N, C-alpha and C positions, 0 to 999 in steps of 0.2 A: 305392545301388549305382552304381559308375562305369560309363559307357557307352563301349565300345570299338567303333569302326567298323573293320571288316576289309574290305579291298579287294585285288584283284590284277589282273594283266594276262594271266595264263595261262589264265583261264577258270574258270567257277563250279565245274567238277568236278575241278579240279586237286588232286593229292594234297598239295601244299604248303599250299593254302588250308585243306583239311580238317584236316591235322595241327595247324596253328596255331590254328584255331578251337577244336578239342577241348582243347587245352592252356590257352588263354586263358579258357575258360569259368569257370575257377576264380578269375579275377581281376576279373570284372565281367560286365555284360550285353553280350555280343558280338552285334553286328548285322552281318550279312554281306551285302554287295552287290558284285557282280562281273560282268564281261562274260560273256555266254553262251558265247562261244568265245574262243580266244586272240587277243589284239590287241597283241602285243609291238611295241616300236619306235614307239609312237604318242606318247610323251612326254606333255605336258600338254594335248594337243589336246582340244577340245570339238566336239561335232557341231552343225553349223549348216545343213546342206543338206537335212535330212530330220527327220521325227519320231523321237524316241527312245523306245523301249518299255521298260517295267519290269514284270516279272511275278513274283509270289511262286512260289517253287519249294522243292525240298528237296535238301540235300546227300546224299551216299550213306549217311550214317548216319541219315537221316530228319529231321535238324534243319532248321529253317526258314531260308530265305535269299531274297534278291532277285537276279534275273538281268536284265541289261540288254543291249541291242544297241548301246549307246553305248560310250564310252571310259572308262578308269579315272577321269579327271577329271570326266566326266559323272556317274559313279557317286557321287563324293563330293558333288557339288552337288545331285543328285537326292535322295541320302539325307538331307542336312541340310535341304533345303527342302520335300520332299514326303513323306518317310517318318518321320524323327525329328521334323522341324519344330523343330529346335534343334541347336546344335553338340554333338558328342560330347566326351567328356573326352580322348580319345586316338584317333588313327588309326594302324593298323598296316597296312602294305601288303606283301603277299607271302603265302607264301614264293615269291619268284621263282625258278623252276627254271633257273638260269643266272646268270652273273656280272653285276653292275652296278658297274663300276669306272671311275674317271676321269671327266673332264669330258664326253666324248661320251655315255657311258651316263647320266650325270646329266641331260642335256638330252633324251635320246632314249627313255629307259625309261618305259613306262607305269606300272610300279610306283612309280618315283620321281616320275612325273607326279602321281599321286594324293597322294603325301606332300607335294609342293610345293604343290598346290592347298589342302590342309588348312593348311599353314603360312602361306600367304597370308592365310588367315582366322583366324589366331591360335590354331590348334589344334596341340598337340604332335603330331609325326609320326615314326614309325619305319618305315623301309623295310628289308626283309630279303631277302637273296639267297643261294642255295645254289650255290656255284661248281663246277659240273661241269667237268671238264677238257675235254670235247668234246661238243657236241650236233650230230649229223649230220642227224638227222631230228627236227624240232621236236616233232611229235606223238608218234611212237613212242618216242623216247628219254626224253621227259619222263613218259610213261605208265609207264615201268619204274621210276621213282623211288618208293620205298615210304616209308611212315610210319616204319619202323624206321631207314631211312637218314637220316631228317630228325630223329631224336630229339635230338641234340646242339643242332641249330639251334633247335628249338622250346623246349628247356629254357633256352637262353641268352636267347632273346627274352622268355620269361616273366620272367626275372630283371630284365631291362631294363625291361619293362612295370611290374613291381612298383615298381621304383625311381622311374620317372617318375610313376606315379600317386600315389605316397606323398610324394615330395619335389619333384616338378616337374621340368621339363626343365632340364638344366645351363644356367647363365647364358650368354646370347649364342648359344644353339643353337636353330635352328628345326626341323631334320631330322637324325635319326641314320640314317646309311646303314650297315647291317651286312651284311658279306659273310663267309660261312662256307665255307672250302674243304672238299673231300672229305677224309675221315679226319682232321678237325681234332681238337685236344685242348682240353678245356674250360679248361685253365690257360694256354693259349697265345693270349692276346688282346692286341691292340695298338690304341692310338688312332692314327689316320693322317690324312694330308692327301689330298685328291684328286690323282690324277695328271693333269697337263695335257698329256700326250701323246695326240694324237688317233688315230683309226683309221688303219690302214694300208690296203693293198688287200684289202678283205674281199669283193669281188664275183667271182663265177665266171661265165665266158662260157658261155652256153647258146644253143640255137636260139631266135632271136627277141630276144636281148638279154643282160642280165646279171642275176644273182640272188645274194643272200646265201644260199648253199646250206647253210652250216654255221656254228657258232659255237664258236670254240676259245679256251681260256685262253691258249694259246701265242701268239696274235695280239696280246696285250696286252704292252706293253714299257715299262719305266721303270727306270732305274738308281738312282733316288733311294730310299734305304732308308726314308724317312719316308712314302712314298706307299702308298695302298691296293693298287695293282698289285704293287709289290715285295713287300709283306708277305704277300699271298696267294700269289704265284707262287714266290718264293724262300725264304720262311720257313715256309709252310704254317700261318700264324697267322690267327686270326679278326681281321678288320679292322672297326673302328668308326670311321666318319668323321663328325665334327660339321660340319653345314652351316648357314650363315646365308644366307638368301635375299635380304636387302636388298642391292641392287647399289650400288656406289660411283659417285658423280657428281662428277668433278673439274671443277667449273665454272670454277675459276680458270685452268685450262689453256686455256680457250677465249677468254681475254681478248683476245689479239691477233687471233684469227680473227674475233671479234665486231666489233672495231674496223675490220677490213678489209672485212667484209661490209656493215656499216652506214655506212661512210665514203663 
């Protein structure tokens, strides 16, 4: 039986995590490890300044899970080295209750951070996000999202999981970032590129400083019809973005600089 490691950044009791776990139980042995509380925007950070705790717990349906007070990337490393003591066959990160679009989200999202950590270690990874139009209150708005609202998302991810477990990751792809808009149609799915337009002004002035008070799909912008942002916002299609994590190193471009520095 294949082992699927399920991680998120919205917290162990997130409706997105539970809905995905219950669906993927049909595809293999699902091991769940996630932060005890929401820890969005942490990227691929790991905890270095204190001890990280892991405790066995239960999801709301009574199934076994592991909760940690570390980050999603901590969760991956702890699962592999301390719980499973081996690599899983697949990592699924999510369902993130909010969009993960473009280069900024790729680098900042804890959901994608867990997927990237897995990919670094050679494990196929799928990150999945449900693109609410607006999240004004992180805790309250996410708590209102039901399993029924996520039915299309979990069904789509189950099909992708079946494909990857059966045929392997598509050639040259390390991470699949899947974004599903509200009221999406199962037949409207597009393969996209990352948007390279960064964040605008997302901070709100409050007493004592500035805070990211809300998260809105309207704040993402990209006129390129090939990008994840455009396909989600303008076409209402599901976006699947293939990502390769190996960075490019143009060593030849430094030839003149090296001559100058060492001369």
